[in-house]
C-alpha positions in Angstrom: 14.1 14.2 12.8 14.6 17.8 11.6 12.0 19.8 9.8 13.4 19.1 6.3 13.3 15.3 6.9 9.8 15.5 8.3 8.5 17.4 5.3 10.2 14.9 2.9 8.6 12.0 4.9 5.1 13.5 4.8 5.5 14.3 1.0 6.3 10.6 0.4 3.1 9.6 2.2 1.1 12.2 0.3 2.5 10.8 -2.9 1.2 7.3 -1.9 -2.2 8.8 -1.1 -2.6 10.6 -4.4 -1.2 7.8 -6.6 -3.7 5.4 -4.9 -6.5 7.9 -5.5 -5.4 8.2 -9.2 -5.5 4.4 -9.6 -8.9 4.1 -8.1 -10.2 7.0 -10.2 -8.7 5.4 -13.3 -11.0 2.5 -12.9 -14.0 4.8 -13.2 -12.8 6.4 -16.4 -11.7 3.3 -18.3 -14.4 1.5 -20.3 -15.3 -1.9 -18.9 -15.3 -3.2 -22.5 -11.5 -2.8 -22.7 -11.0 -5.5 -20.0 -9.9 -9.0 -21.0 -13.2 -10.3 -19.5 -12.1 -13.6 -18.2 -15.0 -15.5 -16.6 -12.8 -17.3 -14.2 -13.9 -16.3 -10.7 -10.6 -17.7 -9.3 -8.8 -14.6 -10.4 -10.7 -12.4 -7.9 -10.1 -15.0 -5.1 -6.4 -15.2 -5.9 -5.9 -11.5 -5.8 -8.2 -11.1 -2.7 -6.0 -13.7 -0.9 -2.8 -11.9 -2.2 -4.2 -8.6 -0.9 -4.9 -10.1 2.6 -1.3 -11.5 2.7 0.1 -8.1 1.6 -1.9 -6.2 4.2 -0.8 -8.6 6.9 2.8 -8.2 5.8 2.5 -4.4 6.0 1.8 -4.8 9.8 4.8 -7.1 10.3 7.4 -5.3 8.2 8.0 -2.6 10.9 8.6 -5.2 13.6 11.2 -6.9 11.3 13.0 -3.6 10.7 12.9 -2.7 14.5 14.3 -6.1 15.4 17.1 -5.8 12.9 18.1 -2.3 14.2 18.1 -3.4 17.8 20.4 -6.3 17.0 22.9 -4.1 15.2 23.2 -1.4 17.9 22.8 1.5 15.5 23.1 5.1 16.3 19.8 7.0 17.0 20.0 8.7 13.6 20.4 5.4 11.9 17.6 3.9 13.9 15.4 6.8 12.8 16.2 6.1 9.2 15.4 2.5 9.6 12.0 3.4 11.1 11.3 5.7 8.1 12.3 3.1 5.7 10.0 0.6 7.4 7.1 3.0 7.0 7.9 3.6 3.3 8.0 -0.2 2.7 4.7 -0.5 4.6 3.1 2.1 2.4 4.4 0.5 -0.8 2.9 -2.8 0.2 -0.5 -1.1 0.9 -0.3 0.7 -2.5 0.3 -2.7 -4.1 -3.2 -3.8 -2.9 -4.6 -0.8 -4.7 -2.7 -1.9 -7.8 -4.1 -5.5 -7.4 -7.6 -4.0 -7.7 -6.6 -2.4 -11.0 -5.2 -5.7 -12.3 -8.4 -7.5 -11.4 -10.4 -4.8 -13.2 -8.3 -5.2 -16.4 -8.7 -9.0 -16.2 -12.4 -9.3 -15.3 -14.0 -6.0 -16.1 -15.8 -6.1 -12.8 -15.6 -2.6 -11.5 -17.4 -3.2 -8.2 -15.1 -5.9 -6.9 -12.0 -4.1 -8.2 -12.9 -0.8 -6.6 -13.8 -2.5 -3.4 -10.4 -4.3 -3.3 -8.6 -1.0 -4.1 -10.5 0.9 -1.4 -9.6 -1.6 1.2 -5.9 -1.1 0.4 -6.5 2.7 0.4 -8.3 2.7 3.8 -5.4 0.7 5.3 -3.0 3.2 3.8 -5.0 6.0 5.5 -4.9 4.2 8.8 -1.1 3.8 8.6 -0.4 7.5 8.3 2.7 9.2 9.7 0.7 10.7 12.5 -0.4 7.3 13.7 3.0 5.8 13.9 4.9 5.4 17.1 8.6 5.3 17.5 
């Protein structure tokens, strides 16, 4: 991967970091009174389960992409692009967990549970940084 591609790749990751921070910060500036305020506790459990599934999927998505590239006998440049695409999909899945927290906040008005859910997604996003990936 040349320098230009590496910079683009890291900029995409930085975008995911800052957009996740923006979403988490948004929950602190929105008045809790604007939420729908459903008293149904199942909403939180549904989104917590969905978050767990999404985080687990982010760990398996790269293996699926790697298996597909090995079966197709791609050139090294095409394999590199498949790895990069797998990382971008992985980050998008982890950002979805942050967005789930925002949805829970709008539906329940419970800032603590919503921020916790979003922070879990954000921490996994930090752990899956480009520096920690292995090709």
